[in-house]
MDTraj code that builds the backbone (N, CA, C; nanometers):
import mdtraj as md
import numpy as np

residues = "MET TRP LEU PRO LEU LEU LEU LEU GLY CYS ALA LEU ASN THR THR ARG ALA GLY LEU LEU GLN VAL GLU GLY GLN LYS VAL LEU LEU VAL ALA SER GLU GLY GLY THR LEU THR VAL SER THR ALA GLY GLU ASN ALA PRO LEU ARG GLN LEU GLU GLY THR ARG VAL SER LEU THR GLY ARG LYS VAL GLY ARG ARG LEU VAL PRO LYS ASP TRP LYS VAL THR ASP ALA GLY ASP GLY SER ALA PRO PHE VAL GLY ARG LEU ARG ARG TYR GLY SER ASN TRP LEU ILE ASP ASP ARG ASN SER GLY ALA THR ILE LEU LEU ASP GLU ALA SER MET GLY ASP LEU SER ALA GLU GLU GLY HIS LEU VAL MET VAL ILE GLY TYR VAL MET GLY ALA GLN ARG VAL ASN VAL MET LEU TRP LYS SER LEU GLU PRO PRO ARG".split()
xyz = np.array([
    [-0.8478, 2.0816, -0.6178],
    [-0.9301, 2.0543, -0.4810],
    [-0.9470, 1.9090, -0.4430],
    [-0.9500, 1.8256, -0.5407],
    [-0.9412, 1.6760, -0.4933],
    [-0.7949, 1.6419, -0.4347],
    [-0.7128, 1.6689, -0.4709],
    [-0.5632, 1.6571, -0.4536],
    [-0.5536, 1.6367, -0.3079],
    [-0.5904, 1.7390, -0.2212],
    [-0.5452, 1.7301, -0.0604],
    [-0.6555, 1.5819, -0.0454],
    [-0.7539, 1.5692, -0.0959],
    [-0.8253, 1.4556, -0.0313],
    [-0.7667, 1.3169, -0.0610],
    [-0.7290, 1.3293, -0.1878],
    [-0.6555, 1.2184, -0.2563],
    [-0.5129, 1.1605, -0.1585],
    [-0.4756, 1.2858, -0.1399],
    [-0.3531, 1.2591, -0.0663],
    [-0.3563, 1.2222, 0.0937],
    [-0.4839, 1.2664, 0.1405],
    [-0.5203, 1.2273, 0.2902],
    [-0.5631, 1.0889, 0.2782],
    [-0.6261, 1.0219, 0.1377],
    [-0.6879, 0.9106, 0.1897],
    [-0.5748, 0.8101, 0.1842],
    [-0.4544, 0.8621, 0.1026],
    [-0.3396, 0.7396, 0.0844],
    [-0.2749, 0.7501, 0.2189],
    [-0.2660, 0.8707, 0.2614],
    [-0.1925, 0.8860, 0.3904],
    [-0.2731, 0.8068, 0.5272],
    [-0.3812, 0.7695, 0.5172],
    [-0.4557, 0.6806, 0.6140],
    [-0.4141, 0.5453, 0.5723],
    [-0.4117, 0.4883, 0.4519],
    [-0.3622, 0.3335, 0.4456],
    [-0.2541, 0.3052, 0.5393],
    [-0.2362, 0.1886, 0.5763],
    [-0.1280, 0.1520, 0.6720],
    [-0.1305, 0.0031, 0.6972],
    [0.0011, -0.0620, 0.7220],
    [-0.0174, -0.1919, 0.7644],
    [0.0482, -0.1759, 0.9054],
    [-0.0137, -0.2407, 1.0136],
    [-0.0005, -0.2426, 1.1355],
    [0.0056, -0.4218, 1.1974],
    [0.1217, -0.4533, 1.2989],
    [0.1287, -0.5799, 1.3299],
    [0.1199, -0.5759, 1.4617],
    [0.0827, -0.6943, 1.5351],
    [0.0553, -0.6640, 1.6867],
    [-0.0438, -0.7797, 1.7040],
    [-0.0731, -0.7946, 1.8494],
    [-0.1333, -0.8771, 1.9441],
    [-0.2722, -0.8576, 1.9371],
    [-0.3672, -0.9480, 1.9093],
    [-0.5356, -0.9322, 1.8866],
    [-0.5818, -0.9534, 2.0349],
    [-0.6699, -0.8421, 2.0799],
    [-0.7039, -0.9109, 2.2005],
    [-0.8645, -0.8292, 2.2029],
    [-0.9440, -0.9321, 2.2810],
    [-1.0936, -0.9032, 2.2624],
    [-1.1362, -0.8474, 2.4165],
    [-1.2194, -0.7329, 2.3918],
    [-1.2498, -0.6989, 2.5276],
    [-1.3784, -0.6446, 2.5289],
    [-1.4747, -0.7416, 2.5479],
    [-1.6170, -0.7105, 2.5625],
    [-1.6636, -0.7334, 2.4108],
    [-1.6970, -0.6281, 2.3390],
    [-1.7461, -0.6164, 2.2013],
    [-1.6437, -0.5755, 2.1363],
    [-1.5147, -0.5275, 2.1985],
    [-1.4146, -0.4639, 2.1102],
    [-1.2882, -0.5348, 2.0513],
    [-1.2557, -0.5598, 1.9515],
    [-1.1099, -0.6225, 1.9064],
    [-1.0109, -0.5181, 1.8996],
    [-0.9158, -0.5178, 1.9691],
    [-0.7815, -0.4337, 1.9827],
    [-0.6695, -0.5014, 1.9483],
    [-0.5698, -0.4113, 1.8663],
    [-0.4402, -0.4684, 1.7985],
    [-0.3173, -0.3919, 1.8959],
    [-0.2960, -0.4757, 1.9638],
    [-0.1563, -0.4125, 2.0654],
    [-0.0310, -0.4426, 1.9934],
    [0.0143, -0.3369, 1.9594],
    [0.1325, -0.3024, 1.8627],
    [0.2431, -0.3414, 1.9707],
    [0.3651, -0.3836, 1.9054],
    [0.4961, -0.4413, 1.9726],
    [0.5718, -0.3307, 2.0268],
    [0.5605, -0.2111, 1.9610],
    [0.6173, -0.0865, 2.0143],
    [0.5231, -0.0238, 2.1062],
    [0.4135, -0.0795, 2.1444],
    [0.3317, 0.0060, 2.2129],
    [0.1810, 0.0411, 2.1610],
    [0.1078, 0.0871, 2.2148],
    [-0.0106, 0.1686, 2.1525],
    [-0.1160, 0.0543, 2.1458],
    [-0.2366, 0.0796, 2.1197],
    [-0.3339, -0.0164, 2.0724],
    [-0.4516, 0.0543, 1.9721],
    [-0.5051, -0.0133, 1.8827],
    [-0.5938, 0.0331, 1.7803],
    [-0.7241, -0.0445, 1.7861],
    [-0.8444, -0.0025, 1.7718],
    [-0.9644, -0.0397, 1.7886],
    [-0.9734, -0.1046, 1.6248],
    [-0.9971, -0.2518, 1.5932],
    [-0.9937, -0.3111, 1.4975],
    [-1.1486, -0.3434, 1.4474],
    [-1.1882, -0.2793, 1.3322],
    [-1.3032, -0.3219, 1.2937],
    [-1.3336, -0.4592, 1.2479],
    [-1.4598, -0.5253, 1.3030],
    [-1.4775, -0.6852, 1.2475],
    [-1.5790, -0.6948, 1.2096],
    [-1.6285, -0.5742, 1.1056],
    [-1.7479, -0.5991, 1.0307],
    [-1.7322, -0.6699, 0.9379],
    [-1.8340, -0.7413, 0.8485],
    [-1.8111, -0.8274, 0.7265],
    [-1.7067, -0.9088, 0.6928],
    [-1.6462, -0.9199, 0.6257],
    [-1.5315, -1.0156, 0.5987],
    [-1.4212, -1.0081, 0.7059],
    [-1.4356, -0.9140, 0.7927],
    [-1.3183, -0.9239, 0.9214],
    [-1.3546, -0.9871, 1.0153],
    [-1.4943, -1.0528, 1.0524],
    [-1.5788, -1.0928, 1.1446],
    [-1.4707, -1.2447, 1.2285],
    [-1.3801, -1.2885, 1.1475],
    [-1.2783, -1.3926, 1.1903],
    [-1.1950, -1.3496, 1.2743],
    [-1.1658, -1.2181, 1.2560],
    [-1.0545, -1.1560, 1.3628],
    [-1.1187, -1.1772, 1.5275],
    [-1.2651, -1.1887, 1.5232],
    [-1.3073, -1.1921, 1.7103],
    [-1.2487, -1.3375, 1.7232],
    [-1.2377, -1.4024, 1.6325],
    [-1.2063, -1.5751, 1.6875],
    [-1.0344, -1.5667, 1.7099],
    [-0.9791, -1.4465, 1.6866],
    [-0.8449, -1.4931, 1.6714],
    [-0.7692, -1.4079, 1.7957],
    [-0.8134, -1.4338, 1.9075],
    [-0.7736, -1.3472, 2.0315],
    [-0.6463, -1.4651, 2.0760],
    [-0.5386, -1.3688, 2.0794],
    [-0.3906, -1.4287, 2.1343],
    [-0.3071, -1.4610, 2.0342],
    [-0.3514, -1.4120, 1.9171],
    [-0.2634, -1.4392, 1.7773],
    [-0.2026, -1.3107, 1.7496],
    [-0.0729, -1.3217, 1.6608],
    [-0.0176, -1.2175, 1.6236],
    [-0.0645, -1.1893, 1.4772],
    [-0.0979, -1.0792, 1.4286],
    [-0.1336, -1.0748, 1.2921],
    [-0.0778, -0.9248, 1.2180],
    [-0.0854, -0.9411, 1.0981],
    [-0.0559, -0.8125, 1.0204],
    [-0.2000, -0.7585, 0.9375],
    [-0.1997, -0.6566, 0.9784],
    [-0.3327, -0.6101, 0.9171],
    [-0.3174, -0.4983, 0.8195],
    [-0.3532, -0.4752, 0.7113],
    [-0.3731, -0.3621, 0.6259],
    [-0.4843, -0.3151, 0.5944],
    [-0.4845, -0.1850, 0.6225],
    [-0.6119, -0.0997, 0.5757],
    [-0.6415, 0.0002, 0.5970],
    [-0.7602, 0.1058, 0.6394],
    [-0.7327, 0.2399, 0.6311],
    [-0.7570, 0.2670, 0.8105],
    [-0.6517, 0.3596, 0.8431],
    [-0.6606, 0.4112, 1.0005],
    [-0.7188, 0.5382, 0.9790],
    [-0.8330, 0.5410, 1.0893],
    [-0.9108, 0.6688, 1.0761],
    [-0.9301, 0.6767, 1.2586],
    [-0.8100, 0.8090, 1.2882],
    [-0.8058, 0.8193, 1.4508],
    [-0.7472, 0.7057, 1.4984],
    [-0.8079, 0.6343, 1.5825],
    [-0.7469, 0.4910, 1.6682],
    [-0.8062, 0.3665, 1.6306],
    [-0.8779, 0.3843, 1.4916],
    [-0.9569, 0.2761, 1.4411],
    [-0.8787, 0.2521, 1.3255],
    [-0.8834, 0.1134, 1.2927],
    [-0.8231, 0.0340, 1.1952],
    [-0.9298, -0.0386, 1.1263],
    [-0.9737, -0.0249, 0.9968],
    [-1.0509, -0.1149, 0.9160],
    [-0.9728, -0.2014, 0.7899],
    [-0.9564, -0.3169, 0.8448],
    [-0.8515, -0.4022, 0.7578],
    [-0.9215, -0.4199, 0.6517],
    [-0.8396, -0.4281, 0.5209],
    [-0.8602, -0.4750, 0.3637],
    [-0.8067, -0.6045, 0.3767],
    [-0.7062, -0.6305, 0.4275],
    [-0.6657, -0.7415, 0.4230],
    [-0.5793, -0.7889, 0.5563],
    [-0.5636, -0.9346, 0.6004],
    [-0.5073, -0.9586, 0.7139],
    [-0.4399, -1.1105, 0.7264],
    [-0.3069, -1.1147, 0.7718],
    [-0.2613, -1.2673, 0.7995],
    [-0.2403, -1.2777, 0.9567],
    [-0.2476, -1.3968, 0.9572],
    [-0.2096, -1.4486, 1.0975],
    [-0.0377, -1.4675, 1.0903],
    [0.0419, -1.4092, 1.1778],
    [0.1785, -1.4574, 1.1647],
    [0.2119, -1.5539, 1.2583],
    [0.1326, -1.5514, 1.3832],
    [0.1710, -1.6419, 1.4987],
    [0.0349, -1.6834, 1.5484],
    [0.0454, -1.8268, 1.5621],
    [-0.0884, -1.8702, 1.6290],
    [-0.1008, -1.8600, 1.7904],
    [0.0091, -1.7742, 1.8214],
    [0.0014, -1.7871, 1.9690],
    [0.0844, -1.8685, 2.0465],
    [0.1533, -1.9738, 1.9872],
    [0.2508, -2.0406, 2.0542],
    [0.3849, -2.0515, 1.9633],
    [0.4051, -1.9412, 1.8939],
    [0.5266, -1.9253, 1.8062],
    [0.5451, -2.0015, 1.6556],
    [0.4253, -2.0554, 1.6477],
    [0.4193, -2.0880, 1.4743],
    [0.3423, -2.0252, 1.4103],
    [0.3635, -2.0593, 1.2760],
    [0.2943, -1.9707, 1.1568],
    [0.1859, -2.0579, 1.0910],
    [0.0580, -2.0256, 1.1591],
    [-0.0470, -2.1187, 1.1217],
    [-0.0720, -2.1104, 0.9737],
    [-0.1665, -2.2029, 0.9165],
    [-0.2596, -2.1962, 0.7888],
    [-0.4044, -2.1788, 0.8158],
    [-0.4365, -2.0650, 0.7197],
    [-0.5553, -2.0041, 0.7588],
    [-0.6485, -1.9981, 0.6233],
    [-0.7901, -2.0791, 0.6280],
    [-0.8364, -2.0896, 0.4645],
    [-0.9535, -2.1546, 0.5052],
    [-1.0577, -2.1922, 0.4032],
    [-1.1660, -2.2256, 0.4130],
    [-1.1254, -2.3799, 0.3690],
    [-1.1744, -2.4768, 0.4756],
    [-1.1636, -2.5985, 0.4689],
    [-1.2656, -2.6930, 0.3175],
    [-1.2072, -2.7557, 0.2653],
    [-1.2814, -2.8068, 0.1441],
    [-1.2259, -2.9330, 0.0977],
    [-1.2964, -3.0057, 0.0591],
    [-1.2771, -3.1312, 0.0079],
    [-1.2624, -3.1529, -0.1458],
    [-1.1644, -3.2105, -0.1766],
    [-1.1712, -3.2289, -0.3230],
    [-1.1183, -3.3609, -0.3574],
    [-1.2073, -3.4227, -0.3953],
    [-1.2108, -3.5737, -0.4442],
    [-1.1844, -3.6568, -0.3105],
    [-1.0654, -3.7073, -0.2345],
    [-1.0367, -3.7709, -0.1424],
    [-0.9269, -3.7089, -0.0634],
    [-0.9113, -3.5613, -0.0993],
    [-0.8294, -3.4971, -0.0537],
    [-0.9179, -3.3878, 0.0525],
    [-0.8508, -3.3245, 0.1631],
    [-0.8983, -3.2157, 0.2351],
    [-0.7889, -3.1259, 0.2278],
    [-0.8421, -2.9785, 0.1632],
    [-0.7593, -2.8641, 0.1249],
    [-0.7836, -2.7573, 0.1906],
    [-0.7034, -2.6629, 0.2155],
    [-0.7399, -2.5158, 0.2353],
    [-0.6310, -2.4363, 0.1545],
    [-0.6924, -2.3341, 0.1277],
    [-0.6306, -2.2298, 0.0143],
    [-0.5693, -2.1369, 0.1250],
    [-0.4436, -2.1281, 0.1685],
    [-0.3860, -2.0407, 0.2606],
    [-0.3873, -1.9158, 0.2434],
    [-0.4609, -1.8145, 0.3056],
    [-0.4674, -1.7077, 0.3007],
    [-0.3336, -1.6390, 0.3335],
    [-0.2409, -1.6870, 0.4175],
    [-0.0937, -1.6568, 0.4535],
    [-0.0371, -1.6470, 0.3551],
    [-0.0250, -1.7566, 0.2711],
    [0.0993, -1.7992, 0.1856],
    [0.0428, -1.7889, 0.0475],
    [-0.0839, -1.8113, 0.0226],
    [-0.1630, -1.8182, -0.1441],
    [-0.1397, -1.9487, -0.1662],
    [-0.0762, -2.0672, -0.0986],
    [-0.0658, -2.1725, -0.1387],
    [-0.1788, -2.2582, -0.1013],
    [-0.1836, -2.3578, -0.1925],
    [-0.3308, -2.4586, -0.1493],
    [-0.2507, -2.5547, -0.0599],
    [-0.3105, -2.6056, 0.0149],
    [-0.2251, -2.6856, 0.1551],
    [-0.3100, -2.8216, 0.1665],
    [-0.2587, -2.9225, 0.1752],
    [-0.3146, -3.0574, 0.1645],
    [-0.3104, -3.1291, 0.2998],
    [-0.4314, -3.1291, 0.3721],
    [-0.4599, -3.1785, 0.4823],
    [-0.4194, -3.3411, 0.5121],
    [-0.3250, -3.3876, 0.5824],
    [-0.3228, -3.5252, 0.6302],
    [-0.4614, -3.5753, 0.7072],
    [-0.5227, -3.6634, 0.6056],
    [-0.6806, -3.6961, 0.6860],
    [-0.6405, -3.7550, 0.8277],
    [-0.5754, -3.8367, 0.8349],
    [-0.5486, -3.9195, 0.9271],
    [-0.5218, -3.8436, 1.0666],
    [-0.4764, -3.7469, 1.0658],
    [-0.4331, -3.6190, 1.1510],
    [-0.5476, -3.5455, 1.1897],
    [-0.6631, -3.5495, 1.1306],
    [-0.7704, -3.4212, 1.1242],
    [-0.8526, -3.4394, 1.2048],
    [-0.9076, -3.5478, 1.3090],
    [-1.0069, -3.5524, 1.3827],
    [-1.1071, -3.4874, 1.3538],
    [-1.1816, -3.4094, 1.4379],
    [-1.3249, -3.3800, 1.3932],
    [-1.3056, -3.2548, 1.3173],
    [-1.2110, -3.2283, 1.2520],
    [-1.1982, -3.0917, 1.1677],
    [-1.2863, -3.1040, 1.0146],
    [-1.2902, -3.2385, 0.9947],
    [-1.3764, -3.2483, 0.8640],
    [-1.4985, -3.2051, 0.8883],
    [-1.5592, -3.1885, 1.0356],
    [-1.7041, -3.1205, 1.0279],
    [-1.7058, -2.9850, 1.0061],
    [-1.5932, -2.9223, 0.9827],
    [-1.6196, -2.7685, 0.9360],
    [-1.5977, -2.7663, 0.8045],
    [-1.6237, -2.8598, 0.7208],
    [-1.6113, -2.8672, 0.5773],
    [-1.6900, -2.7047, 0.5288],
    [-1.6151, -2.6552, 0.4431],
    [-1.6760, -2.5157, 0.4024],
    [-1.6765, -2.3845, 0.4835],
    [-1.6049, -2.3868, 0.6383],
    [-1.6039, -2.2954, 0.6912],
    [-1.4341, -2.2640, 0.7091],
    [-1.4172, -2.1530, 0.7588],
    [-1.2741, -2.0692, 0.7484],
    [-1.1980, -2.1060, 0.9068],
    [-1.1045, -2.1820, 0.8562],
    [-1.0389, -2.2737, 0.9945],
    [-0.8785, -2.1850, 1.0028],
    [-0.8317, -2.1969, 1.1562],
    [-0.6769, -2.1935, 1.1391],
    [-0.6134, -2.3348, 1.1937],
    [-0.5420, -2.3968, 1.1047],
    [-0.4647, -2.5073, 1.1306],
    [-0.3434, -2.4743, 1.1703],
    [-0.2908, -2.5627, 1.2866],
    [-0.1527, -2.5412, 1.3266],
    [-0.0720, -2.7021, 1.3319],
    [0.0281, -2.7131, 1.2659],
    [0.0588, -2.8339, 1.2109],
    [0.1966, -2.8162, 1.1628],
    [0.2683, -2.9553, 1.1274],
    [0.3940, -2.9570, 1.0742],
    [0.4031, -2.9954, 0.9130],
    [0.4930, -2.9617, 0.8362],
    [0.4843, -3.0140, 0.6976],
    [0.5537, -3.1125, 0.7024],
    [0.4853, -3.1849, 0.6154],
    [0.5178, -3.3435, 0.5844],
    [0.5620, -3.3577, 0.4670],
    [0.5712, -3.2532, 0.3783],
    [0.6281, -3.2806, 0.2622],
    [0.5304, -3.1540, 0.1726],
    [0.5521, -3.1650, 0.0409],
    [0.5342, -3.0400, -0.0445],
    [0.3833, -3.0014, -0.0071],
    [0.3693, -2.9185, 0.0406],
    [0.2519, -2.8601, 0.0593],
    [0.1363, -2.9382, 0.1521],
    [0.1944, -3.0456, 0.2079],
    [0.1179, -3.1467, 0.3054],
    [0.1557, -3.1288, 0.4453],
    [0.0311, -3.1112, 0.5304],
    [0.0637, -3.0944, 0.6794],
    [-0.0183, -3.1663, 0.7467],
    [0.0366, -3.2221, 0.8679],
    [0.0046, -3.2859, 0.9321],
    [-0.0603, -3.1965, 1.0698],
    [-0.2102, -3.2119, 1.1111],
    [-0.2749, -3.1143, 1.1614],
    [-0.2293, -3.1478, 1.3000],
    [-0.2056, -3.0739, 1.4103],
    [-0.1893, -3.0839, 1.5379],
    [-0.2907, -3.0326, 1.6054],
    [-0.3203, -2.9004, 1.6137],
    [-0.4430, -2.8049, 1.6328],
    [-0.5371, -2.7511, 1.5470],
    [-0.6347, -2.7339, 1.5510],
    [-0.7277, -2.6348, 1.4319],
    [-0.8023, -2.5519, 1.5414],
    [-0.8808, -2.4537, 1.4945],
    [-0.9506, -2.3659, 1.5101],
    [-1.0344, -2.3154, 1.4178],
    [-1.1925, -2.3254, 1.4767],
    [-1.2925, -2.2644, 1.3436],
    [-1.2672, -2.0896, 1.3798],
    [-1.2850, -2.0385, 1.2542],
    [-1.2728, -1.9047, 1.2712],
    [-1.4330, -1.8334, 1.2389],
    [-1.5128, -1.9677, 1.2491],
    [-1.6711, -1.9073, 1.2278],
    [-1.6989, -1.8473, 1.3233],
    [-1.8115, -1.7594, 1.3419],
    [-1.8715, -1.7071, 1.4804],
    [-1.9408, -1.8573, 1.5392],
    [-1.9341, -1.8308, 1.6505],
    [-1.9678, -1.9855, 1.7527],
    [-2.1157, -2.0226, 1.6957],
    [-2.1350, -2.1341, 1.7223],
    [-2.2551, -2.1819, 1.6339],
    [-2.3568, -2.1688, 1.7912],
])
top = md.Topology()
chain = top.add_chain()
for i, resn in enumerate(residues, 1):
    res = top.add_residue(resn, chain, resSeq=i)
    for name in ("N", "CA", "C"):
        top.add_atom(name, md.element.get_by_symbol(name[0]), res)
traj = md.Trajectory(xyz[None], top)
C-alpha cells in the first residue's frame, strides 16, 4: 500500500536549473530549454526573492508547476561569474563567508569590502576575483536579506 506513495514521492524530487525572475509576488525559474516553474520562497528559501537575474540550480520537490527547494546554489551572478554566497561573519581580524556553493570558507579582502561590513551576520552574495587560496577581492556584493 505504501509502495506507490513512496515511489511517487521519489519521482517528485528533482534538480532544475535556470534564470530567476520576480513577477509581483511570484518567483519564477525560467529553464534554459524553455518552460517556467513557480518557486516557493517560504522560510529558508526567502533569499531567492533577492536573486532576480541570476542563474541558479534548485533541488527539491516538484508538485505540478511549483518547485519547493530543499537546496539551492547560484551558478551565475548575472554577469557570467560564479559568485560566493554565505553569511558574512568576522573571525578575529578576518571577514569570512562559508560559501554555500562550494562548501569552502572564503576570506574576504577587507580593503576591498567597502560598506559590506555593515552586513555582518546577514546572508550576502559576493562577486569578486580570487587573490590566493580561498581569498577573494570583493568587486560587487548584494544582501540577500529582505529589504530593511
